Phi, psi and omega in degrees: 000145181285145174294148184297336182270002183301325184271003179305318179299335179280335184294324182295305179296328178294319178294324177296315179299313179299321180297317178297316180296324179292319178298320180288317189266356185303314178300320180292322178297318177297323177297316179297319178298322183284331189251342185232120185297328185295335178280338177274337183297130177054040185298319182295322178295320178299329180267018169105351182275064178290161177298153171267136183247173186304129176275161178087000177237151171296144182231124176253114179265112179257131181239136174225140188293300187215208187297313183299320180288324175296321176297321179296332180275001186303317178271335186289315184297312177300321179293323179295317180293325177291322181288328182230071187294340182272355182262144172276132179253126176237159191224135177233157175225166177265326185252158177294320180295323176296320179297315180298317180294320180296321180296327177285320182287324186231069188296339182258013179244133178298135180236134180213178183267140176289143183286157170299149184277059175240152189304310185295310177301321180294314180297316179299314182297315180295323180291326182278317180286323181051058182286145170288324177203158176243133178240118180259134179260121184052064200308144161269131185265076179270108187302314183301316182296312182298316185288319180291320176301317178297318180298324180276000180077023179260113181291136175246125180242139180244135179232156176060035188276142168223148177236113182285165176301317180298317179295319179299317179298318180294314182294334182297337178287337178233051190299315185295311177294328177290322176299320177296325178291311178303316185281354171283341176283143180284333177196152179227114175268118184255160183286332185200163181299327180301325179283325176299318180297320179294319177297317179298319179296332180274002174104004177287134180296133183300328182292344179274347190259136173229139174270110184245347179099178183261116184291335179299333179294337182287345178265357178292131179249146183258104185245150172261343177207160181234123180303135178093349182294319181297323179294320177298316180301315180296319185291329181261003174086026175272131179260152183302329183280353181275148178260123188255126169261115179259120174261108193255139175055051186275159171265152181304325183292347182270348187300316181300317179296318179298316181293321179296316179296320179299316180295321179296312184293329181290344177297326180252346182227084182293346179279356184286136172235150181243131173241126176247124179240098180298152180293320187244138179302328181292350178267354186301307184295319180295323179292318177300318179295322179294323178295315179295321180295334178280001179084019180247143174286159180220142171237129183267141179301326181286347180227063184299139180089350181254107181263126179252149174102194186299142176277079184269161178292328181281155182290163183287150167288141182260130179253116177278090186250037174235165180255151173082013182241016185299320180296327177293320177295318178303317183295332180277349188280145165270323180223145180236129171260126180271115188283177183062025183242350174271348178238168188280064178239354172093357177085163176253171187294121180269359191286316181295314177295325177295324180293340176274008176062045175252144174293141187245141172235145171203167180278185184282354185256069179249038187287348173290347183230067187291344176259308186296315182302302179300324181296317180291322177294314181297327180282354182082017181269342185217157176230145177265127178239136189256344182202183184296321182296315180293322179295316180297319180296318179294317179297315181299318179295318181292325178289332179281333186238087177301330179296323179291321175303314182296316180298317180295320179296317178295321178296323178298313180298316181297319180294317181294319177301322180292342180268355182277166180110003182294327180298313180297321179292325178292320177296321178295323176297321176298315179302312183294323188270322187249003184304326182292329182264344180258000000 
């Protein structure tokens, strides 16, 4: 293990760099404070004036960046409190949206803002919180925080970590200080071996790394039906005998391919209906316009019964332009296309639709899921389609073969079940690494 003072030589140039950046950026920062409320919110906490917590108890400071990381901690925090009932657990986030989500997920746990990665805010925050240990979920690699915590003898443990290809390329430009940051952690639990390999290439000691899995998979539920799905079907005009292709969490650039594939498949399968659910609300209007421009009618979930566009013989394409109903759309689907995968965006999460035992289709760009994507394809639960012709051919085969739909859905569930258990492995890593101080 490295001595706590090993990183002292890095602290001086980092503080000089931060000082120069502050001198340059101070006017812009003041402008942001004056014009944007989100930068003023919890300003004192950002500058290190974190809440003071009960003295005389062990304190576990858990940090998650934003909403996604808070969701990843959904199973971890209850398990952590059960494993260490005598310790106080406190929670921090970097973003306002993450803070709001954490307060809803963990209403009985104190939530506050993570400090800016400057020496004084970090020292103040650590002095006020006085954590026995810090556990970061899908870690932010803030060098000042890691090095000062190490200097003060406060162990920092990271769980559910992933390092993207883009991040690896970026960190490689500052490999030595980043390696020092990684190695300031007492242990790093990663989601998959591919991330462990990237950390090793960046200089992280192999002995610090454990492959524990993705904790978000532990919240996936295996349902045969979703309450409210039948009501949605009635409101948008879907009939029980129709076969629904749901294109979920799509990017605007994928709409044309989806519509072309739908038209091809409907030539032989007139019972086919298409539902498009864009990933972002700001894409709703553009997607509706693209459907109309293609000469197809559209009915929006937010305006049931109102059909816009050409009065065509074929039924309207359905646009899912509401929030919080994705599971209902999945439940109505015969086949699910996982969006953001035909363009270079890395794909959307395939686990929830797979858990509903639906056959999955996606494009070649699923790099956000380097473990899950290949595993589901290898298990026969998913197929990769590269264009409208391949998508239409896959849809036509699945509509012709209900047995294949069933087999793919069962394979998806079995594969996802095999990926669960990361929360328990992460808790065991905490026990092994922090047991002496807790």
